[in-house]
N, C-alpha and C positions, 0 to 999 in steps of 0.2 A: 508155653509159659503158664497158661491157666491150668493145664492138666498137672504140671509139676506142683503148682501151688495147691491144688486140690489134694494131691497125695501127701504133701507136707503137712497140710492142715489136719488130715485124718490121722497122720502119725502123731502130731502134737496132741490131738485129743486123746488118743490111745495112751500116750505117755502120762496124761493127767487123769486117767481113768474115767474119761467121758466117752460113753458109748452112744453114738447116734442111733436114732430109731431106724433111719435108712439114709442112704446117700447114693447118688448116681451122677453121671455126666451126660448132658445133651451135647453131642459134638456138632450137631446141626441145630438151627433154631427149631423149637418144638413146632410140629405141624398140626395144630388144632385150631383151625379157623383164625390163624394169626396169633392166638394166645396173648396173654398179657406181657409175656417176656419175649423180646424181639430178636434175641441172638443166642448164639451158643452160650451155655452156662453150666454150672454144676450146682447141685443141691445137697445140703447136709441138714437133716432134720434132727433137732435135739428133742428130748422129752419135754413135755409141757408141764404146766402147773395147774391146769383146770381139771379137777377130778371128775367133773361131769362128762368130759369127753376124752380126756387123755389117759393113757396107761401110765400111772405114776410109779416110777421105779423106786427101789429102796432109797430112802432118804427124803422122799417127797418133795414138796415145794422148795425147801431150803437147798436141797441138792440140785434141783433144776435151775434155780437162780445162780448157784455157784457155777454150774456148767455153762450157763449163758455168759457169765463174766469171763470165764476162761476162754471161751470161743471168741467173744468180741475183742478182748485184749490182743489176742493173736492176730485176728483179722486187721485191726487198726494198724498194727505195727509191721505186718508182713504182706499186705495185699499187692505190693509192687506195682502200684498205679492202676490196678484193676478196680472197676466199680463194684461195690458190694451192696446188695439189698438184703436187709434182715427184716423179717416180719413174722408176726405170730400166725398161727393157724386157728384163729377163732372159729373159722367156718367149717371145721370138720364136723360131721362127715362131708366129703366132697360134694359139691353141687349146691351148696348154700351160697349162691352167687352174690347176693347183696352183702353178706358178711365177708366173702372173699375180696370184694372190692374195697371194703373198709380196711381189711388186713393190709392190702397193697397201697392204699392211699393215705388213710388217717393214722394207721399204727406203724407205718414203715419207718425204718431207720436206714439211711443211705450213707455209704462211705465213698468218697471220691466224686461226689456231685455237689458242687457248692451252690447253695441258694436256688435250686431249680425245683419248683414244686411239681413239675411234670417232666421228668427226664425222658429223653428219647428212647431209652432202653425199656420203657414200660408203657404199654398201651392200655390205659385205664378204660378207654371206650370199649374194649373187649368185654368187660363186665356188663356194660349197658346193653350190648348186643345179646349177651346170654340172658340177661334179665327179661328180655322180650320173648324168650322161648319157654317151652314147657320145662319146669323144674326137674321132673323125673327123668326126662331125656338128658338134660344137662348133667345130672348126677351120674347116670349110667355111663355117659361118655367120659366123664372125669375118672371114674373108677377104671375104665378100660385103658385110658391113657397112662395112668399110673402103673397098671399091671404090665403094659407093654414096655415101659421104660425100665422096670425093675427086673426084666428077664435077663 
């Protein structure tokens, strides 16, 4: 069900001229020290609106906001009971753990989880564990994880 929904979402985005920066499926829970995400999932990253860290595509911030609206409206109406987490990537480049925690906790938008500030699908303590480690090591591991998933 989730895989079919993933492909339907990508097709919808393509029909509306929304090109994700990248997308992939985790068939098994990500295996990086428990990770913040506790189960199988799929990821679709849209372009951002922060020129200091994002590659801004043609159309700039206005186009990025339009893309987000297209994506959110489809997800709200077509998620078929699946839980959806939408969050910005303020923390790019990877490895800025304090900012990643804020992305997932304070800036997060959940669909399908009513009034639960700490849903079981997300392990916020993961970021606290990373914060206790060397930042350079954490950043290198994050880049390796992303590279291995995109192969």
